Backbone as numpy.savetxt, mean C-alpha at the origin, in Angstrom:
# Nx Ny Nz CAx CAy CAz Cx Cy Cz
-9.95 0.73 -2.57 -9.63 1.79 -3.52 -10.59 2.95 -3.32
-10.13 4.16 -3.58 -10.96 5.33 -3.37 -11.44 5.90 -4.69
-12.60 6.51 -4.67 -13.21 6.98 -5.91 -12.97 8.46 -6.09
-12.64 8.84 -7.30 -12.48 10.23 -7.66 -12.62 10.33 -9.15
-13.08 11.44 -9.67 -13.31 11.56 -11.09 -12.20 12.25 -11.81
-12.19 13.60 -11.79 -11.20 14.35 -12.56 -9.80 14.05 -12.12
-9.59 13.88 -10.80 -8.24 13.63 -10.31 -7.71 12.31 -10.83
-8.58 11.29 -10.94 -8.12 10.01 -11.46 -7.77 10.12 -12.93
-8.48 10.98 -13.68 -8.14 11.16 -15.08 -6.77 11.82 -15.21
-6.46 12.76 -14.28 -5.14 13.38 -14.32 -4.08 12.35 -13.96
-4.37 11.51 -12.94 -3.39 10.50 -12.55 -3.17 9.50 -13.67
-4.25 9.15 -14.39 -4.13 8.13 -15.43 -3.34 8.62 -16.63
-3.08 9.92 -16.67 -2.33 10.45 -17.81 -0.85 10.15 -17.71
-0.39 9.69 -16.55 1.02 9.36 -16.39 1.26 7.95 -16.90
2.04 7.75 -17.97 2.22 6.41 -18.54 2.76 5.41 -17.54
3.64 5.83 -16.63 4.25 4.89 -15.69 3.21 4.27 -14.77
2.07 4.98 -14.54 1.03 4.44 -13.67 0.39 3.20 -14.28
0.53 3.00 -15.58 -0.12 1.89 -16.25 0.82 0.70 -16.46
2.05 0.81 -15.98 2.98 -0.30 -16.13 2.68 -1.34 -15.07
2.54 -2.59 -15.47 2.23 -3.64 -14.52 3.33 -3.72 -13.47
2.92 -3.73 -12.19 3.87 -3.81 -11.10 4.14 -2.50 -10.41
3.56 -1.40 -10.89 3.71 -0.11 -10.21 2.68 -0.03 -9.08
3.09 0.29 -7.85 2.10 0.46 -6.78 1.08 1.53 -7.15
-0.20 1.20 -7.00 -1.25 2.14 -7.42 -2.24 2.46 -6.31
-2.16 1.76 -5.17 -3.10 2.05 -4.08 -2.61 1.43 -2.77
-3.07 1.99 -1.65 -2.81 1.42 -0.33 -4.08 1.53 0.49
-4.28 0.57 1.39 -5.35 0.70 2.36 -4.94 0.09 3.69
-5.62 0.52 4.75 -5.35 0.04 6.10 -6.59 -0.67 6.62
-6.40 -1.87 7.16 -7.46 -2.62 7.81 -7.45 -2.27 9.29
-8.53 -1.65 9.78 -8.57 -1.14 11.14 -9.84 -1.60 11.86
-9.74 -1.79 13.17 -10.93 -2.10 13.97 -11.78 -0.86 14.19
-11.13 0.30 14.32 -11.81 1.55 14.62 -11.45 2.58 13.55
-12.29 2.69 12.55 -12.01 3.61 11.45 -12.08 5.06 11.93
-13.00 5.36 12.85 -13.11 6.74 13.34 -11.81 7.17 14.03
-11.22 6.28 14.82 -9.93 6.59 15.45 -8.85 6.75 14.38
-8.93 5.93 13.34 -7.97 6.05 12.24 -8.11 7.39 11.53
-9.32 7.86 11.35 -9.53 9.16 10.70 -8.91 10.28 11.53
-9.08 10.21 12.86 -8.50 11.24 13.71 -6.98 11.21 13.62
-6.40 10.01 13.68 -4.94 9.86 13.68 -4.35 10.36 12.36
-4.81 9.82 11.25 -4.20 10.15 9.95 -4.62 11.54 9.47
-5.80 11.98 9.88 -6.19 13.34 9.53 -5.27 14.37 10.16
-4.93 14.14 11.43 -4.02 15.06 12.11 -2.59 14.91 11.58
-2.16 13.70 11.32 -0.78 13.45 10.92 -0.49 13.94 9.51
-1.36 13.64 8.56 -1.09 13.92 7.15 -1.98 15.00 6.55
-2.96 15.49 7.32 -3.87 16.48 6.76 -4.91 15.88 5.82
-5.17 14.58 5.97 -6.16 13.93 5.12 -7.57 14.33 5.50
-8.45 14.37 4.52 -9.89 14.46 4.75 -10.50 13.15 4.28
-11.75 12.90 4.70 -12.31 11.57 4.48 -13.74 11.66 3.97
-14.08 10.67 3.13 -15.43 10.53 2.61 -15.83 9.07 2.70
-17.05 8.83 3.14 -17.53 7.47 3.29 -17.68 6.79 1.93
-17.38 5.50 1.91 -17.62 4.67 0.74 -18.53 3.54 1.13
-19.23 2.98 0.16 -19.99 1.75 0.39 -19.03 0.58 0.42
-19.44 -0.59 0.95 -18.56 -1.76 0.92 -18.06 -2.10 -0.47
-18.85 -1.81 -1.50 -18.42 -2.13 -2.87 -17.21 -1.31 -3.27
-16.93 -0.23 -2.53 -15.76 0.57 -2.83 -14.49 0.08 -2.19
-14.56 -1.06 -1.50 -13.41 -1.62 -0.81 -12.73 -2.63 -1.72
-11.44 -2.44 -1.95 -10.72 -3.31 -2.89 -10.64 -4.75 -2.41
-10.80 -4.99 -1.11 -10.73 -6.35 -0.63 -12.08 -7.05 -0.67
-13.11 -6.37 -1.15 -14.40 -7.01 -1.39 -15.38 -6.77 -0.28
-16.64 -6.53 -0.63 -17.67 -6.23 0.35 -17.87 -7.39 1.31
-17.64 -8.62 0.85 -17.84 -9.77 1.71 -16.71 -9.99 2.70
-15.57 -9.36 2.51 -14.40 -9.61 3.33 -14.18 -8.55 4.40
-14.81 -7.40 4.28 -14.60 -6.34 5.24 -15.80 -5.41 5.21
-15.86 -4.49 6.17 -16.99 -3.59 6.27 -16.81 -2.35 5.43
-17.52 -1.32 5.84 -17.46 -0.08 5.10 -16.07 0.52 5.18
-15.74 1.34 4.20 -14.44 1.98 4.19 -14.61 3.47 3.95
-13.57 4.21 4.26 -13.54 5.63 3.94 -12.35 5.87 3.05
-12.52 6.75 2.07 -11.39 7.13 1.24 -10.74 8.35 1.86
-9.43 8.33 1.87 -8.64 9.45 2.38 -8.22 10.30 1.21
-8.36 11.61 1.35 -8.02 12.54 0.28 -7.03 13.59 0.77
-6.17 14.00 -0.12 -5.22 15.08 0.12 -5.52 16.16 -0.91
-5.92 17.32 -0.43 -6.33 18.41 -1.33 -7.40 17.95 -2.30
-8.31 17.12 -1.80 -9.44 16.68 -2.60 -9.19 15.50 -3.51
-7.97 14.97 -3.52 -7.66 13.85 -4.41 -7.32 12.60 -3.59
-7.69 11.41 -4.07 -7.57 10.19 -3.27 -6.13 9.73 -3.09
-5.80 9.33 -1.86 -4.44 8.85 -1.58 -4.42 7.51 -0.85
-5.54 7.08 -0.25 -5.55 5.84 0.54 -6.98 5.54 0.93
-7.18 4.41 1.59 -8.47 4.07 2.17 -8.26 3.46 3.54
-9.21 3.68 4.44 -9.26 3.03 5.74 -10.45 2.11 5.72
-10.22 0.83 5.99 -11.24 -0.20 5.85 -11.57 -0.77 7.23
-12.85 -0.83 7.53 -13.29 -1.34 8.83 -13.29 -2.86 8.83
-12.54 -3.45 9.76 -12.50 -4.91 9.88 -13.82 -5.41 10.48
-14.30 -6.53 9.96 -15.46 -7.17 10.55 -15.09 -8.45 11.29
-13.84 -8.86 11.18 -13.35 -10.07 11.84 -12.09 -9.68 12.61
-12.14 -9.79 13.93 -11.00 -9.40 14.76 -9.75 -10.21 14.51
-9.88 -11.35 13.83 -8.70 -12.17 13.54 -7.89 -11.62 12.36
-8.49 -10.71 11.60 -7.77 -10.11 10.49 -6.67 -9.21 11.02
-5.52 -9.16 10.35 -4.43 -8.31 10.83 -4.76 -6.83 10.68
-4.21 -6.05 11.59 -4.29 -4.59 11.49 -3.05 -4.16 10.73
-3.23 -3.79 9.46 -2.06 -3.68 8.59 -2.36 -2.75 7.41
-1.30 -2.10 6.92 -1.36 -1.39 5.66 -1.00 -2.35 4.52
-1.77 -2.32 3.44 -1.52 -3.18 2.28 -1.25 -2.31 1.05
-0.38 -2.82 0.18 -0.08 -2.13 -1.08 -0.65 -2.95 -2.23
-1.19 -2.24 -3.24 -1.77 -2.86 -4.43 -0.94 -2.48 -5.65
-0.68 -3.48 -6.50 0.10 -3.26 -7.72 -0.83 -3.25 -8.94
-0.56 -2.32 -9.83 -1.35 -2.21 -11.05 -1.13 -3.43 -11.95
-2.21 -3.89 -12.56 -2.14 -4.92 -13.58 -3.25 -4.70 -14.60
-3.00 -4.94 -15.87 -4.07 -4.87 -16.87 -4.94 -6.11 -16.89
-4.50 -7.20 -16.22 -5.23 -8.47 -16.26 -4.96 -9.22 -14.96
-5.83 -9.02 -13.96 -5.61 -9.63 -12.65 -5.66 -11.15 -12.70
-6.54 -11.71 -13.53 -6.64 -13.17 -13.61 -5.36 -13.78 -14.17
-4.82 -13.16 -15.22 -3.58 -13.67 -15.81 -2.43 -13.53 -14.83
-2.36 -12.40 -14.13 -1.29 -12.20 -13.16 -1.42 -13.19 -12.00
-2.64 -13.48 -11.55 -2.84 -14.47 -10.50 -2.30 -15.83 -10.94
-2.50 -16.18 -12.20 -1.97 -17.44 -12.71 -0.45 -17.45 -12.69
0.18 -16.35 -13.03 1.64 -16.28 -13.01 2.18 -16.32 -11.58
1.42 -15.75 -10.65 1.83 -15.81 -9.24 1.85 -17.26 -8.77
0.79 -18.01 -9.08 0.76 -19.43 -8.69 1.89 -20.20 -9.37
2.12 -19.94 -10.63 3.17 -20.65 -11.37 4.55 -20.34 -10.80
4.71 -19.15 -10.23 6.00 -18.75 -9.66 6.20 -19.20 -8.24
5.23 -19.94 -7.67 5.38 -20.45 -6.31 4.67 -19.62 -5.26
3.93 -18.57 -5.68 3.17 -17.78 -4.73 1.78 -18.35 -4.54
0.97 -17.66 -3.74 -0.40 -18.08 -3.47 -1.35 -16.93 -3.78
-2.54 -17.27 -4.21 -3.60 -16.29 -4.38 -4.50 -16.41 -3.16
-4.46 -15.42 -2.29 -5.20 -15.45 -1.03 -6.68 -15.17 -1.27
-6.96 -14.13 -2.03 -8.32 -13.78 -2.43 -8.33 -13.68 -3.95
-9.04 -14.57 -4.63 -9.01 -14.56 -6.11 -9.54 -13.24 -6.67
-9.18 -12.93 -7.91 -9.68 -11.70 -8.53 -11.21 -11.63 -8.49
-11.72 -10.47 -8.08 -13.15 -10.28 -7.97 -13.49 -8.84 -8.35
-14.64 -8.62 -8.97 -15.01 -7.26 -9.37 -15.36 -6.42 -8.16
-15.02 -5.15 -8.22 -15.41 -4.17 -7.21 -16.33 -3.18 -7.92
-17.57 -3.58 -8.08 -18.51 -2.79 -8.87 -17.96 -2.59 -10.27
-18.10 -1.36 -10.78 -17.53 -1.05 -12.08 -16.19 -0.34 -11.95
-15.65 -0.34 -10.72 -14.41 0.39 -10.46 -13.18 -0.37 -10.92
-13.24 -1.70 -10.90 -12.09 -2.49 -11.30 -12.16 -3.89 -10.70
-11.04 -4.58 -10.73 -10.93 -5.94 -10.22 -9.78 -6.01 -9.24
-10.01 -6.62 -8.07 -9.01 -6.69 -7.01 -8.70 -8.14 -6.67
-7.52 -8.35 -6.09 -7.12 -9.66 -5.59 -6.05 -9.45 -4.52
-5.88 -10.45 -3.66 -4.78 -10.47 -2.70 -3.95 -11.71 -2.97
-2.63 -11.56 -2.86 -1.72 -12.67 -3.12 -0.60 -12.66 -2.09
0.16 -13.73 -2.07 1.33 -13.83 -1.21 2.48 -14.40 -2.02
3.67 -13.87 -1.82 4.83 -14.39 -2.55 5.31 -15.69 -1.89
6.29 -16.37 -2.47 6.71 -17.67 -1.92 7.22 -17.60 -0.48
7.63 -16.41 -0.01 8.09 -16.28 1.37 7.00 -15.79 2.31
5.80 -15.56 1.78 4.65 -15.23 2.62 4.27 -13.78 2.71
4.98 -12.87 2.04 4.62 -11.46 2.07 3.34 -11.24 1.24
2.37 -10.56 1.83 1.06 -10.38 1.20 1.02 -9.03 0.47
0.43 -9.03 -0.72 0.27 -7.81 -1.50 -1.02 -7.90 -2.30
-1.47 -6.76 -2.81 -2.71 -6.71 -3.57 -2.48 -6.48 -5.05
-3.49 -6.81 -5.85 -3.50 -6.55 -7.29 -4.70 -5.66 -7.59
-4.53 -4.73 -8.50 -5.65 -3.89 -8.93 -5.64 -3.75 -10.44
-6.74 -4.21 -11.05 -6.98 -4.03 -12.49 -8.01 -2.94 -12.64
-7.63 -1.78 -13.18 -8.55 -0.64 -13.19 -9.76 -0.85 -14.08
-10.87 -0.33 -13.57 -12.03 -0.13 -14.40 -12.21 1.38 -14.49
-13.25 1.87 -13.81 -13.47 3.32 -13.77 -12.46 4.02 -12.85
-11.83 3.26 -11.97 -10.91 3.83 -11.00 -9.48 3.37 -11.30
-8.55 4.32 -11.33 -7.17 3.97 -11.67 -6.26 3.84 -10.46
-6.49 4.62 -9.42 -5.61 4.53 -8.26 -5.36 5.88 -7.63
-4.10 6.12 -7.23 -3.75 7.35 -6.55 -4.10 8.59 -7.38
-4.66 9.59 -6.70 -4.79 10.89 -7.31 -3.56 11.74 -7.07
-2.85 11.45 -5.98 -1.59 12.12 -5.66 -0.61 11.09 -5.11
0.66 11.30 -5.42 1.74 10.48 -4.85 3.01 11.31 -4.90
4.03 10.85 -4.17 5.34 11.50 -4.19 5.29 12.95 -3.70
4.41 13.23 -2.77 4.38 14.55 -2.15 3.99 14.36 -0.68
4.32 15.33 0.18 4.04 15.15 1.61 2.59 14.77 1.88
2.42 13.72 2.68 1.10 13.23 3.01 0.57 12.17 2.07
1.36 11.77 1.09 0.93 10.78 0.10 1.94 9.64 0.01
1.53 8.57 -0.66 2.40 7.41 -0.87 3.68 7.82 -1.59
4.80 7.23 -1.13 6.08 7.53 -1.76 6.87 6.29 -2.13
6.68 5.17 -1.41 7.54 4.00 -1.63 6.93 2.79 -0.94
7.20 1.59 -1.46 6.87 0.33 -0.80 8.14 -0.51 -0.74
8.54 -0.89 0.46 9.73 -1.72 0.61 9.31 -3.12 1.06
9.80 -4.14 0.36 9.57 -5.52 0.75 10.74 -5.95 1.63
10.44 -6.27 2.89 11.45 -6.85 3.78 11.29 -8.36 3.76
12.34 -9.04 3.34 12.25 -10.46 3.03 13.49 -11.19 3.52
13.42 -12.50 3.60 14.57 -13.27 4.07 15.55 -13.58 2.95
15.09 -13.55 1.72 15.93 -13.93 0.59 15.69 -12.93 -0.53
16.55 -11.92 -0.62 16.33 -10.86 -1.62 16.55 -11.39 -3.04
17.47 -12.33 -3.23 17.68 -12.87 -4.57 16.44 -13.61 -5.06
15.83 -14.38 -4.18 14.60 -15.08 -4.56 13.47 -14.09 -4.81
13.40 -13.04 -4.00 12.37 -12.01 -4.20 12.57 -11.30 -5.52
13.82 -10.96 -5.85 14.09 -10.31 -7.13 13.68 -11.20 -8.30
13.93 -12.49 -8.17 13.57 -13.42 -9.24 12.05 -13.51 -9.38
11.35 -13.64 -8.25 9.89 -13.78 -8.29 9.23 -12.53 -8.85
9.55 -11.37 -8.26 8.91 -10.14 -8.71 9.44 -9.68 -10.06
10.69 -10.03 -10.36 11.21 -9.71 -11.67 10.48 -10.44 -12.77
10.10 -11.69 -12.51 9.30 -12.43 -13.49 7.91 -11.81 -13.64
7.33 -11.35 -12.53 5.99 -10.78 -12.57 5.97 -9.39 -13.18
6.93 -8.55 -12.76 6.88 -7.12 -13.05 8.18 -6.63 -13.68
8.69 -7.33 -14.65 10.03 -7.05 -15.15 10.18 -5.62 -15.64
9.24 -5.14 -16.46 9.40 -3.81 -17.03 9.39 -2.73 -15.96
8.51 -2.89 -14.95 8.41 -1.88 -13.89 9.66 -1.85 -13.03
10.28 -3.01 -12.82 11.42 -3.08 -11.91 12.76 -2.91 -12.62
12.87 -3.44 -13.83 14.18 -3.51 -14.47 14.21 -2.96 -15.90
13.07 -2.50 -16.40 13.02 -2.00 -17.76 13.76 -0.68 -17.92
13.97 -0.24 -19.16 14.75 0.99 -19.41 14.11 2.23 -18.82
12.78 2.23 -18.64 12.09 3.38 -18.06 11.52 3.02 -16.68
12.19 2.12 -15.98 11.67 1.64 -14.69 11.56 2.79 -13.69
10.42 2.83 -13.02 10.20 3.76 -11.91 9.31 3.03 -10.90
9.86 2.01 -10.22 9.02 1.04 -9.53 8.35 1.51 -8.24
8.92 2.49 -7.51 8.42 2.85 -6.18 8.39 1.61 -5.28
9.32 0.67 -5.50 9.23 -0.64 -4.87 10.63 -1.23 -4.78
11.09 -1.48 -3.52 12.40 -2.07 -3.32 12.34 -3.34 -2.50
13.46 -4.03 -2.44 13.57 -5.27 -1.67 14.78 -5.18 -0.76
14.66 -5.63 0.50 15.76 -5.58 1.46 15.62 -6.74 2.44
16.73 -7.19 3.03 16.64 -8.24 4.05 15.89 -7.76 5.29
15.07 -8.62 5.85 14.34 -8.28 7.08 15.30 -7.80 8.16
16.44 -8.49 8.27 17.38 -8.20 9.36 18.06 -6.84 9.23
17.91 -6.17 8.08 18.47 -4.83 7.95 17.82 -3.84 8.91
16.54 -4.07 9.21 15.77 -3.12 10.01 15.05 -3.77 11.18
14.59 -5.01 10.99 13.73 -5.67 11.97 14.44 -6.86 12.60
13.91 -7.38 13.73 14.44 -8.62 14.29 14.36 -9.75 13.28
15.29 -10.68 13.36 15.37 -11.75 12.36 14.10 -12.59 12.30
13.35 -12.66 13.40 12.14 -13.49 13.41 10.93 -12.80 12.78
11.06 -11.53 12.40 9.95 -10.82 11.78 9.59 -11.48 10.45
8.30 -11.78 10.21 7.91 -12.39 8.93 8.15 -11.43 7.76
8.40 -11.93 6.57 8.50 -11.07 5.40 7.21 -10.26 5.22
7.36 -9.00 4.81 6.19 -8.14 4.68 6.52 -6.91 3.85
5.49 -6.26 3.32 5.64 -4.98 2.66 5.44 -3.86 3.67
6.25 -2.82 3.55 6.12 -1.65 4.40 5.81 -0.45 3.52
4.64 0.15 3.73 4.20 1.32 2.97 4.85 2.57 3.55
5.40 3.42 2.67 6.06 4.66 3.08 5.24 5.86 2.62
5.04 6.81 3.54 4.40 8.08 3.22 5.43 9.20 3.34
5.41 10.11 2.40 6.38 11.20 2.38 6.02 12.26 3.41
7.05 12.78 4.09 6.89 13.90 5.02 7.98 14.91 4.74
7.72 16.18 5.08 8.73 17.22 4.89 9.76 17.21 6.00
9.34 16.87 7.23 10.20 16.92 8.41 9.96 15.67 9.22
10.89 14.71 9.14 10.70 13.42 9.80 10.61 13.57 11.32
11.45 14.41 11.91 11.44 14.56 13.36 10.10 15.13 13.84
9.59 16.12 13.13 8.30 16.69 13.50 7.19 15.66 13.35
7.25 14.87 12.28 6.23 13.84 12.05 6.29 12.77 13.13
7.51 12.39 13.57 7.64 11.41 14.64 7.03 11.94 15.94
7.25 13.21 16.21 6.64 13.82 17.39 5.12 13.79 17.31
4.59 14.05 16.12 3.14 14.01 15.94 2.59 12.60 16.12
3.31 11.59 15.63 2.87 10.20 15.79 2.69 9.86 17.27
3.69 10.17 18.08 3.61 9.84 19.50 2.54 10.68 20.20
2.42 11.95 19.83 1.39 12.80 20.45 -0.01 12.30 20.14
-0.17 11.66 18.99 -1.48 11.15 18.58 -1.77 9.74 19.09
-0.84 9.17 19.86 -1.06 7.85 20.43 -0.40 6.72 19.68
0.40 7.03 18.66 1.14 5.99 17.94 2.47 5.70 18.60
3.25 4.85 17.96 4.56 4.46 18.51 5.62 4.52 17.42
6.84 4.83 17.84 7.99 4.74 16.96 8.56 3.34 17.10
8.49 2.55 16.04 8.97 1.17 16.07 10.46 1.08 15.75
10.91 1.85 14.75 12.32 1.88 14.37 12.69 3.35 14.17
13.66 3.87 14.94 14.05 5.27 14.78 14.60 5.54 13.38
14.74 6.81 13.01 15.17 7.14 11.64 16.48 6.47 11.24
16.53 6.01 9.99 17.71 5.37 9.44 17.81 5.76 7.97
19.02 5.70 7.44 19.26 6.10 6.06 19.05 4.93 5.10
18.42 5.21 3.97 18.23 4.22 2.92 18.67 4.85 1.60
18.68 4.04 0.55 19.05 4.55 -0.76 18.00 5.49 -1.33
16.78 5.45 -0.78 15.69 6.26 -1.32 15.27 7.36 -0.35
16.00 7.58 0.75 15.69 8.65 1.68 15.90 8.23 3.12
15.51 9.11 4.02 15.62 8.85 5.47 14.26 8.37 5.96
14.23 7.18 6.53 12.96 6.54 6.90 12.91 6.24 8.39
11.70 6.13 8.90 11.46 5.67 10.27 10.19 4.83 10.24
10.16 3.77 11.01 9.00 2.89 11.07 8.18 3.24 12.30
6.89 3.46 12.09 5.98 3.83 13.18 4.72 2.98 13.08
3.86 3.11 14.07 2.54 2.47 14.00 1.52 3.43 14.55
0.29 3.30 14.07 -0.79 4.13 14.58 -1.26 3.59 15.93
-2.28 4.20 16.50 -2.74 3.78 17.82 -3.36 2.41 17.85
-3.65 1.81 16.68 -4.23 0.47 16.62 -3.22 -0.60 16.22
-1.98 -0.17 15.95 -0.92 -1.13 15.66 -0.59 -1.32 14.20
-1.22 -0.58 13.28 -0.89 -0.70 11.86 0.43 0.02 11.60
1.42 -0.71 11.12 2.75 -0.13 10.91 2.88 0.45 9.51
3.66 1.54 9.43 3.97 2.17 8.16 5.27 2.94 8.37
5.78 3.53 7.31 7.04 4.29 7.41 6.81 5.74 7.02
7.57 6.60 7.66 7.66 8.01 7.28 8.95 8.17 6.49
8.88 8.85 5.37 10.05 8.99 4.48 10.29 10.46 4.20
11.52 10.90 4.49 11.94 12.26 4.16 13.00 12.18 3.08
12.78 12.92 1.99 13.73 12.93 0.89 14.33 14.29 0.75
């Protein structure tokens, strides 16, 4: 998670940000954070500030130092330096919760796993990592001094998280039990969908979350990805929430570009 003061107070003023199950943060686990800064700085116009290990939502003991990525001075993501080469190079999404310990208990009761139990991240909040019954990994964030995104739903910032899974009915049941109001309530604004893996990926692809960043021009952004050393994994395709393309950075962390 990234630290910011006034911007986080502005973000926290949006009631939907406090609904359990709303995506509130993303981070990338990378072997080379400096290369990540060059790639994402050029692609999205992000600037970066160093954080101490305590500023990492996955815990100081689990990863190295991180940098917070900012858009116009407000936090939008973090790049976390891996200390163990066996860790995946991946973007992770974190869901807001007012009580990470209680939510972890409901995850276990629903057939999921708690990969990293809830742990304090200084006075910023409490983080955890979990996996659903089909193995898709996601994060939990219980805010303390830090609430999450300073910006979202604009070019260069988080726009959507799609769960690609083998059984959408089972996924709807699991996440519906966890996050019913965010997904299905009268004022639902989840920023979170579910789709079969085979809609976009090879059938053997494991279930996973795909983080989407908004862009103004998908074709131009795809050109920038390749020019910066990344790859286009899935060419642009139409979805119910916009036109998306799956790409990866130069280290293999996959994410999506979304044009609305």
